[in-house]
C-alpha positions in Angstrom: -13.8 -28.5 22.0 -13.0 -24.8 21.4 -11.1 -23.9 18.3 -8.1 -21.7 18.7 -8.1 -18.6 16.5 -5.0 -17.7 14.7 -4.1 -14.1 14.9 -3.6 -12.4 11.6 -0.1 -11.2 11.1 0.8 -8.0 9.3 2.8 -8.4 6.2 5.7 -6.5 7.6 6.0 -8.6 10.8 5.5 -5.4 12.9 2.1 -5.3 14.6 0.1 -2.3 13.6 2.2 -1.6 10.5 1.4 -2.9 7.0 2.6 -2.3 3.5 0.6 -2.3 0.4 2.5 -2.5 -2.9 -0.7 -1.5 -4.8 -0.9 1.7 -2.9 2.8 2.4 -3.2 2.7 2.0 -7.0 -0.5 4.0 -7.3 -2.7 1.2 -8.5 -5.4 1.9 -5.9 -5.6 5.6 -6.9 -5.8 4.9 -10.6 -8.6 2.4 -10.1 -10.5 4.9 -7.9 -10.1 7.7 -10.5 -11.2 5.4 -13.3 -14.3 4.4 -11.3 -15.2 8.0 -10.5 -14.8 9.2 -14.1 -16.6 6.4 -15.9 -19.1 5.3 -13.2 -18.0 1.7 -13.6 -17.0 0.1 -10.3 -13.7 -1.7 -10.2 -14.5 -4.1 -7.4 -16.4 -7.3 -7.9 -18.9 -6.5 -5.2 -19.4 -3.0 -6.5 -20.0 -4.3 -10.0 -22.5 -6.9 -8.8 -24.3 -4.2 -6.7 -24.6 -1.9 -9.7 -25.9 -4.7 -11.9 -28.4 -5.8 -9.2 -29.7 -2.2 -8.9 -30.2 -1.9 -12.6 -32.0 -5.2 -12.9 -34.3 -4.5 -9.9 -35.7 -1.2 -11.1 -32.9 1.2 -11.4 -33.0 2.2 -15.1 -34.3 -1.1 -16.5 -37.8 -0.9 -15.1 -38.9 2.2 -17.1 -37.5 0.6 -20.3 -39.3 -2.7 -19.7 -42.6 -1.0 -18.8 -42.4 1.1 -22.0 -41.8 -2.0 -24.1 -44.7 -3.7 -22.4 -47.0 -0.8 -23.1 -46.0 -0.7 -26.8 -46.5 -4.5 -27.0 -50.0 -4.2 -25.5 -51.0 -1.3 -27.8 -49.8 -3.3 -30.9 -51.7 -6.4 -29.7 -54.9 -4.5 -29.1 -54.7 -2.8 -32.5 -53.9 -6.1 -34.2 -50.8 -5.0 -36.0 
């Protein structure tokens, strides 16, 4: 049996016209400017993407490899 899809309604009741209180009050612009200036994403997906990049070799890989190299040198020297 086929499911019937419900059509999404706009929040104004007029098709093709929508209203966003966040855009009207400037919340969206403030978040965007904050993210651009600080480099910190303000969305959940953006934050997860940034964390994932740093964990998979963005800026964390050189740090871990340097620590590993120092640990190996100290182990070899017996310090």
